[in-house]
Phi, psi and omega in degrees: 000117184297319181299318179298315180297320179294323177296316178299330179278000177083018179288114185289331177293317178295321178298317178298320178296319179297319179294321178299321176298317180298322184277346183293143177261003180284136179298325181295332180273338187300312182295318179297317181296320180296317179294320179298315180296318179300317179294319182289332181302321182281355180241007179291130187266173179289105184240175172240121181256123183240120176268132182234123181224172181161163182293156176304135180094356182283343178097037182298312183296318179297318179297315182295322179296315181294317178295317180299318179294322176301318183288318179293326177293337177272001178097005179278157171254122190245127173251130179248120177253105185257118182265124179252145179294147179255134180291133177288334182281310186258349185064019181255160176228148181286322180053048185264001184299321182297323181290341179272348179254072189300311184288316183292328183292340178253006178282125183293342178261015179231151178222124181243126181231105173282141178224144177284143179289336178055035176083001180287136177278163177096001172086357181233162178276159185295334183260007185304316182297319179292323180296324178300318180301316179295318180297320179293320178296332180278359174100007179279121186265349175230123180248120177254120181252111179265120183277172180303316181088064182243007176117219190283356178276359186282044183261344182297329180300335177294345180265006174233351185244160177276322184233132184247115184250125181250120178266136184230157175253142176272143175073019181246016181084001184286340181301317179292318178298323183296332181288338178292148174285168182126246184294326185291323183286351176265349184280138175273340178205141175247134180232125176270118185270174177058037178277078185209156177054227182291344183272351184299314181298319179297320181295319180294319177295321179296322178302315179296321180296316180292323178299320178292320181296323182296334179292344180280344184269151178293160180298146179287148184301327184274001178086000181279140175259115182303141182253156177234135182216171175235154178205165172225116178289326180295320182261000179055047178245141178084352184289316180299320180294324178295318179295323177298321178294316179297317179297319179298317177300313183298318179295316181295315183287329178288318182290331180272357181073005181294324183300314180294315181295322180294322178294326176296317178297321179296317179300317180294319177303313183290330176297310179298318182297318181291319178300317179299316182291318185281322184259343184094152184297324182295314179295320180299316181294338180280346179285135182288156179296324179297318179296316180297323177295321177296317180296321178297317179295321178296321179299314183290342178270358175122356178287146177276162178296325178298318179295321179294320178298319180298326181293322188261354180280000000 
C-alpha cells in the first residue's frame, strides 16, 4: 500500500490523507482505513501522548504553540490533534486551531490536524485514538491532544493519553470549581495560564489554592503527585518548567512499567466503549464475560477493535 509506505517515511500529506480515510463515513473508505490502521499498529513507535484541556479562553492554542516550538527546537517531532466542537444545527466545525498556531503550523517537525468532535462527549473525536497510531507510525514522538474545552466532562482524553494537563484561569471563579472532584482528580498537572502583568499575583494565589485543594484528593494509582504551576504563553515564561515536569513523569512511569500497563487498560476501555456504541448497550450486556475476556486478550495480541467487531457482529 503506497499510502502506508509514505506515512512510514514521514510524509505529512500522506498522513493527512490517511486521517481523512479514518474519519470518513463512506463504506468504500472503511476497508482501506482498517487495513491502513492494522499496518500502522505494528509500526507505532515509543511516543509520549499529552492531553491538554481547559475552559474556552484559557489559551490552549497559544500554550500548545509555545510548548510545541520548544519541543521541535529540542529535536522532537510533534503532532497536534486539535478537536473542535461541532454545531448541532449545521453539523459543521470551524476547525480554526491551526490558523491560531502560526509558527508551529509552518514548522517542518510539526503536524497539526484539526478534527470535528462530531457530537462526541468527553472533549475528543471518536477517531482520535486511531489517528494517534498513524501519527506515531509517521515518526512523531510527542502527540499533543487539545480537547474541545467544555468543562468537567473533559475526562475521556485521560483514556488516550499518558499525561493529562489541565489549564486553568485565575480570578474566573475556577478556584471553587477546581475543588470539585471530576476533571481535577484526573489531571497529572494543573497550570494557571496568563500569569503576566496585573494577573501575575492572581495566578500565584490561584496556584496556592489549587495546591491546597489537591491535598483533599486520594493518592493517584501510579504514585505520581500532581503538580501545580503558572505560565505565560505571551511572555514564554514557565513553559520549560512544565516540560521538565512532563518529562519527569514520563521517565517515572516508563521505569515503573506503569505506562505500558496503562496503555493496555486504555485499549481495553476503548474496545468495550466501541462495542457498546456500535452494537448498542442491550447487545453488549448479552455478551458473556468469558467472551469479553477472550476479546480483550485478542486485542492485546494485536487485533484491531474493527476486526473484533466484525467477529461478534
